[in-house]
N, C-alpha and C positions, 0 to 999 in steps of 0.2 A: 601301463603308461600313466605317468603322473598327471593328475588333474590340476588345471589352473583355476584355483578357487578365486584368486584375485580377478582374473579375467571374467569369471562367471558373474561376479558382483559389479564389475566395471570400475574397480578402484586400483590404485597403484600399491606397490608393496610397502610404501612409507605411510599409507593412510592410517589415520588415528582410529581408535575404537568407535568414536562417535560418527566418523565418516563412513566406517564399515556398516554400522547399524543403520544409518540414514540410507545408504545404498541398498541394503537388504530390504528395508521397508518399501522403498520406491519400486524395486523389482518385484517384490511379493504382490504389491497392489496391481502391477501391470500384468503378471502372469497367473494370478489366482484363478483356479478353474471355475469358481462360482461367478467370476466376472468375465467369463468367456476366454480365459487364458489357457496356456499350455500346461497340462498337469505334470508332464515329465520335466519341463523346464522349471516349473515351480519347485519340484523335488530337488533338482540340482541346486537351485538358489538356496533352499533351506539347508542342504548338506554343506554348502560352502560357508554359510553363516555359522553352522554348528562348530566349524573349525576356526574360522577367523574371528568369530565373536567371543571365543574363549582364549584368554591370554596364554595359558599353558599349551593348549592344542595348537594355537597359531605359532608358538615358538618351535614346537616339534615339527610342524608342517614346513616352516621356513628352513629347518635343518635337514629333514628327511624327505620332504615332498608328501604327496597324498598316500604313499605306500605305508606310512606309519599307522594309518587307520586300521589296517587289517593285520598289522604286525605288532609293533612295540606298544602303541598306546592302547589298543583294544577298545576304542570308544564305541564301536558298533554294538557291543553287548549291553550298552546302557540304555538302549531305546525302550520306551514304554508305549510306543504307538505302532507296533508292527515289526515285521521282519526286515532284515537287511540294514539294520542300524538307522532307520529313518525316524527322526524325532521332530515333532512340530513344536516350535517355540511360540506359544500363543501370547505370552506377555509382550514379546518384541513385535509381534504382528500388530498389536494395538487394535485399532478400529477396523481392520480389514474385514472382520467377521461381523461388524455391526453389533457387538455385544454378545455374539455367539459363544465367545470364549468363556463367558461366565458360567457355562454349564459344566466346565471341566473342573476336576479337582474335587473328589468326593468329600463327604463329611458335612456338607453344607445343606441345611434344611431350607427349602424354598418357602417364601412367604405365601400366605393364602392369596389366591388370585381374587382380585376385586374388579368387577366389570362396571365401567362408568355407564351411567344412564344415557339414553338417547337424547340428542338435541331436538327441540321442536321448533317449528316455524309456522307463523300464522299472520294473516293480514290484520292491520289496524287501520280502520277508515276514520279520517277526521276531515273537518271542513277547512276552508282556506284560512279563516281567522284563528282557528285553533292552532294551525301550523305557525301562524305569525306570532301569536302571544303565548303559546303553550296551553296545556290543558291537563286535566286529570280525567282519565277514562277508565271505566270498569270493563274488564274482560272476563270471559268465562270459557272454559274448555275442559276436555277430558284428557287425563294422562295416567300413566302408571305411577302409583305412589307407594310408599312403604306400607305394608300391611299393618293395620292398627291392632290386629289380633295377636300376631306373633312378633310384632316390632321388627319385622324384616328377617328374622332368623329362619323362617320356613318350618319351624317345629310347632306342633300343637302345644299350647301352654300345659305344663305338667308332664310332657313326654320325656321318656328316658333318653339321655344323651350319652353316647360312648364314642371313643376314638375309632376311626375307620380301621378295621383289621388288615385291609389291603395295603395301606400306606403307613400304618402305625401312627396316624394322626398328623403326618407331615403334609398331606395334600398333594404330594407328587410321588411318582414311582420312577425308578432308574431302569435303564435298559442299555444294552450294548449294541452299537450300530457299526457295521463294517463299512469303511470308506476306502478310497484310494490311498489314504494315509495309514490304514490299519484300523483297529477297533477303537471306537470312541464311545465313551459313556455319556449318555444324555439323560435329562430328567423331563418327564412329561406330567401333565395333570392327571391325577388319579381318576380312572374312569368310573370307579364305584361311588366316590363321594364328590366328584366334580370339583376337586381342589379344596373342599371345605375342611377335610381332615376329620370330620365328625359325621356320625350317622344318628338319626332320630328314630325312636320306636314308632312315632306317628307323625305324619306331615300335618301342617296347619290346614284345618278344614275350610278356611276362607280363601287362602291363596294357593292351595294344593302344593305347598312346599316351595313355591318360588320366592316367597318373601315380599311379593308385590301384588297389588290389586288395582283395578281401574277405578278412578274416582273423578268426580266433577269438581273443578277448582274455580274459584271466583275471587278476584282481588282488583285493586285499583292501581293504575299505572300512571306515572307522571310523564307527560309528553313535553319535552323541552321546547322553549320558544325558538323559532327559526328553523326547525326541522323541515326537510323537503320530501316530497314524494319520491319513493324509491330507496330512501335511506332506511336503516334498520335500527331498532332499539334492542340491545342485548340485556337480558335479565339473567344474571349468573345464578345457577343453581335452581332455576325455575322450570327446567325441563323434566324429563322423566327420571324417577329415582333409580339409583344404581342397585345392582343385585348384591345381596349378602354384604351390605355395608359399603358398597362402592359409591363414589361421589355421584351426585345428580348431574344431569346434563344441563344445558342452557336453553333458554327460550328466546327466540329471535322474532321480533315484531316488525314486519315489513310495512312501512307507512304508505298509505294511499290517501292522497289529498284531493278532495272534490274541487272542481273548478269553481271560480266565482263569476258572477254575472258582470262585474265591473272591473275587478282587478286581475291583472295577469302578472305572474311572478317571472322575474328574469334574474336568476341568481339570488342575491339579497336585495335587489331593486324591485320596485313594483311599477308596472307600466299601465297608464290609463290614457284615455282620449277624451278631449272636449271639443265642442263645436261652437264657433263664434260667428257672428254675422259680419258682413263686409264693412259696415261702419265701425264696428269695434276693432276690426283689423286695421283700418285706416287711421282712426282717431285715437285708438288706445282705450283701455277700460280696466276694470277690476271684475273678476269673475270668481264664483265660489267653486271650489274643487273638493270632491269627496276623497278623504284619505282613510286609512284604517283606524286612525285616531279621531276622526270627525272631520267636519268641514273647515277649510282654510281659504283665505283670499289669495288669488294669484293675479299679479299685475300683468296686463297685456300692454306692451309698449306700442306706440304709434308705428304704423307701417309693418306690423307683424305679417309674415308670409305664411300661407297655408303649409302645413307640415313641420312648422317650427316645434322643437321639443324643449320644454322648460323643466328644470331640475328643482325639486323640492328637497333640500338637504335634510337627511335624518328622518324622512317620512317613509322609509322602506322597512325592511325586516331585520330583526335582531340577528347578528352574526353568531351562529351556533358555536363555532370553535374559536371565537375571537372577541374583540371588544367593538362596540359601536353598532351602528345600523346602516343599512343601505339607504338609497334615496328613492323618491317617487319621480318617475319621468312622465311628464304630461305632454302628449302630442296634441297640438292645436290644428284643427281643420277649419278653414274659412268656408262658410256656406255661401255659394254663389246664387243670388236670387234669379228666379225665372218668372216669365209672364209679366214683364214690366210694361207699363203703359207708355204712351208717347212722351208725356211730360217727364217721367222718370228717365227714359232713355235720353231725352234731350239734356237733362241735368248731368248725366254721366258723360255724355259727349262733350258738354261744356267743361267738365272737370278733366277731361282727357283720360278717363278711366277705361 
């Protein structure tokens, strides 16, 4: 019985080559076994594309139907991936395998594997004013660094170096793996040299061949003005060293800001509180207010109510990722006197307070 390859891909007989290819990719993504799809359906889709994706085979199929595959055209004998004429087209599958297709096609020597060093994370404690104005802090910690004896190679200085006989210096070995699609050639890291491609007659006496050793590090860090507690500073390349020439990881400093006795941060604003007496609230006055930049005068207008908030423009915190500064918000509380004598009470009654 003739197979309907157009129906398998879900396209019409007048579909262009690009439309057929797009339909194949969509179906292959949907039915790929590694993505939980149907393996048999996936094989049918690939078989259909082998015919319709080839101009000459498509012409023969349109003329003779699928019977030509076992008769006149003989395309089944061209398969390189198992019996029954099944051939996987990895180029047209594109990113279905997430880069897995790169391991097919012999003759390519894999590059030496380089392992990136680990990222590190630690707390950096600063006080409130250091967060406001920025600071320079010295930090010290222990980490894996490049061995200064072998310079990261893992070999004892003067040791004999030779290519790994197991992989002939490539760092990888090939093997055949049987899958539902037939035999597949893959490359894996050489177990003898661990991907180095080289063997040494003697390992480094300081790092035992790892190329790394633990050391104590100390340096100064610039804390930017305006940083807040809970934010992190990333120091690129200051993490642990990578193995065998791999890049170093990063160091992340989690900022912890100590609370202040007078100032409270609110975003890029600073909140403070001041207390005034009842006469200042009624008659108005000028009071001194403490800011991060020193003392300033704040005008209290007549009739100020308890709980009124005054804004001191630009007396807040530098904006870390922008321009300008926040404000200082001063909440005024009116102190109500207690223990008044008769004369004082009479005056208040006279005033109607």
